[in-house]
N, C-alpha and C positions, 0 to 999 in steps of 0.2 A: 694731378689728384682728379680721380673719379670717383662718382657717387656710386649709389646702389644701381644695378643694372635693372631695366623694366622689363617685364616679360612679353614677351612677342605676342602671345594670343591675346593677353589684357591689353597691349597697345592697339590691337586692330580692331578689337570689339566693337568699338562704337564709330559713328560717323566722323570723318577726319576735317574738319573745318577750312582747311587750306587746300587740300587737293579736290580739284573740279574735273571730273573726267567728263569728256564729250559723248554726247548722244547719236549713236549712229542709226540711222533708218533700218528698221528690222532689228536692232540689238538693243538691249536694255541699257540702263545707263551702268557706267563702270567701264571696267576693262572689257575688250571684245572676247566674246566666247565663241571658240570654234565648235563646227559642228560635228557629228560622229565621233565624238570623244576626242577630236584632236584637240591640241592646245595651241593657242596664238604666240607666235614668237615675234620679237623685236628683232631688227637685222644689225644695220651697219651705223654706227655712231663714232665721230671724231672730235677729238681735242688738239688743238695748236696752240702754242703761245704766240703772244704779238707783242709790239714795244710796250703797251700798257696794260695786258692782261692774258687773259686767256679765253679763245674762241672756242665754244662748243656746237657742232652741227650733228643733227641726226637725220637721217631720212624719215618718211612717215608712215612706212609700210610695215604692217603686221601680217606675218603669214602661218598656215598652220598646213604643213606638209608641202605639196605643190599649188596650194590655193592662196590667194590672197585675201586675207578676211577683213582689212581694214586699211584704209590710205590716209587717215588723219591721227595717227597715234604719235602722242607727245614722248619723246625718249630723253630730252633734257629736260631735269626736274631740279627746282630749287629745295635743298634741303634747309637752308637758312638764308641769311641775308648775302653770305659771303660765300657759300659752297654749292655747287652744282654736282648732280650725278647722271650721268649720261648711261643709258641701260640698254643693254642688248639680251637675247634670251627670251626665257619665259616673261611675256607680258604682264599675266597676273601676277606671278611671284616678285616681279619687279616694283609692280605699284603696291604691294603688300608691304615690302621691304623699305619703300620711301616714307610709307606711313608710319610704319614704326621707329625709322630713324629721325624723322621730326620730331615725333612724341619724345623720344627718348634725349634729342638735343635740348627741347623745350624743358623736359621733366628735370634735367640736370640743372639747367640754368636757373631754375625756380627755386630747387631745392637747395643748390648750394652757393646761390646769388653770386654767381660768375657762370662766363660762357665755359662750355666744354672746351679743353685743349685740343689743338689739331691732333695731336697724337690719339687722344680719346675718341675723336670722331673717326679717325682711319681704324682704330680698333674695332670699334661698333660695326663698321661696314665689313670688316674681315670677318667678323662673327656671324652677321646675317649671310654673306656669300657661302661661309663653311657651311652653315645649316642647311642649306639647299642641296649640299652634295648627293645626299641619299636619292632624292628627286630627280637630280641631274642624272644619276647612275642610271634610272629608270626611262631616262628621256622625256621628263616631264616638267621639272621644275627649277631646272638650272638657270642663273643667270651671270652675267660677266660684266661688271660697272667700270666706269672710269669716273674717278673723283678729281674735279677741279675746285680750287680754292685761292683765294687772296690771303697770305700768309702775313699779318700786320707785323709780326715781331721780326720777320725777314725783309718785308717791305717789298714782297715779290709776289707773283702768282707761282702756282705749283701743281702737277699733274701728278697723279697716282693711278695705278691701275693694278689687277688682281688676277690671279688665276684662280681655277674653279675650288682650290682648296682654302681660298681666302689669305694666300700669301700676297704681299702687297709690294709694289715695286714703284719707285718713282723715275718720271721721265723727264729730261732736261729741256725737250723740244715739243713733242707730241705724245698722242696715244690714240689708239683705235681698238674698237672690239666689235664683236658680232661676224656674220658670216661673211661679210665681203672684206674684213679687216685683213686676212690672209692675203688676198690678192694684191693689196696696195702696199703692204709693209714698206716692201723695196722702195715705192715710190718716193715715201717720205724722205728715205736717205738720199735720194736722187736730187730732190728739192733742195735740202740742206745744202749738199755738197756743191751743186751746180748753181745755185741761185744765191740764197743767202740762209742763216738760220733762221727759223721761224720766230723766235724772240726778237730778234731786230728787224722783225717787218712791220711796217705800218698796219693798222687794222684792215684797211681795205685789201691790201695784199694778201694779206694772211687769210682774210676771208674767202677772196677768190682762188687760192691754192687749195683750201679746204674743201671748197665746193667742187673743184676739178677732180679731187681725189676722190670724192664721194660719187661723182659721175662715173670715174674708172671702175670703182668697185660695182656700180650699177651695171655697167657693160659686161663685167665678169662674173657676176654673181647675180642669180635668177632672183634672189629673195630681197635684193637692195633695190628701194624705190627710186634713187637719184633725184634729179629737178626737173626732169623733162615734163612730168603730168603736175605733180603737186610739190610746191616750194617746200625744201627742207625747214626744220626748225631750228633756228640759231640763237644764241645766248652767249653774251660777253660778261667777264668778272673782271672789274676794275677795282682800284684801292677806294671806288665811290659804291662798289656794290654791283648787283647783277642787273644787266640790261637786256632787254629784247632787241635784236636785230630787227629793224622794221621791214616791212613788205617790199616799200620802194627801195631798201639798200640792196635787200636780197636780189630783186629783179635786175637791178642795175648791175650788179655782179655777175649775174647769170648772162645777161645780155652782153657783156664785155666778154665773156668766155664763148658765147657762141659766135662773136664777131671775130674774135681770135681762130676759131677753128674753122670757119669759113674761110678766112684770109690764108690760112695754113693750105687747105685742101685747093684753093685758088692758083697758090703758087705751085703746088706739086704738079697741078694740071697742065 
C-alpha cells in the first residue's frame, strides 16, 4: 500500500536537513553551476554485487560540454538507511530528485506508520525519471539513476536501473549509467564469464573490479574522471545498512590495480 503522493515542488521548496553539498571555490553552495548557460552533468556510476551486499562507485567529475566544471561531485547518495541512488546526467536535476525522494520516503513512513515498500520506492524513482523526460529531450535536465538496496524480505541485495522514460529493470550482477557506461558494458560480462560472478566475490575483489572498470571508462570517455587524480566515491549496502568505503581501503585497492598493471606491462616488455 502506498500513501498519498507528495508534490515535487512543495517537497523541494525548503532546505533539506539531510543533503549537504560541498562548496567549491568560486561557486556557491549546492550543485555546481555551469557558465554560459551550460548545465553541469555527472558522468559514470557503477554498482556491482558482492558476497555480502552491493558496492556503488562513482567518479567525482561533473562536466558541461567539453569543460570540467567540478571534480568533487558526490554521485552515490543515500535515500534511506538501506537504499542508495547512483546518479548520472544532469547534476542539478539529480540532486533535486534525491531531495524529493528522501522527503517522500519520510513522509510515507510518518503518515502510514510503516516504511514504504520496495515496489513503492521503485515506482517513485520511475515517476521522477519520467518527469524529467521533457527537459531531457531539450538536452537540459535528463538523468539516469541506478538504485541499489538491501531487500529484507528476500534477505539479499538488489540492483535496479532505468531508461529515460522511467521503465525499470533488475540486474542480477551489476549496473552502470552515465557517459562512460556504454564503453564498459561488455567488460562486465567478461569479468562474470572469465573470473567469477560479482555476487560471489569478496568485497575487496568486487571493489577492485569496479575500480578497474571505472578506470577503463575514464580511458575511453573524456567526461569520466576515473581515479588517477581524485579518488572516486564508494559506498556499500549490507544487511547492516550503508557503509562508506574509507580512503585507506580505496587507496589500497587503487595501489593493487596500479601494481598489477605495471607487472603486466613489464611482462609484455
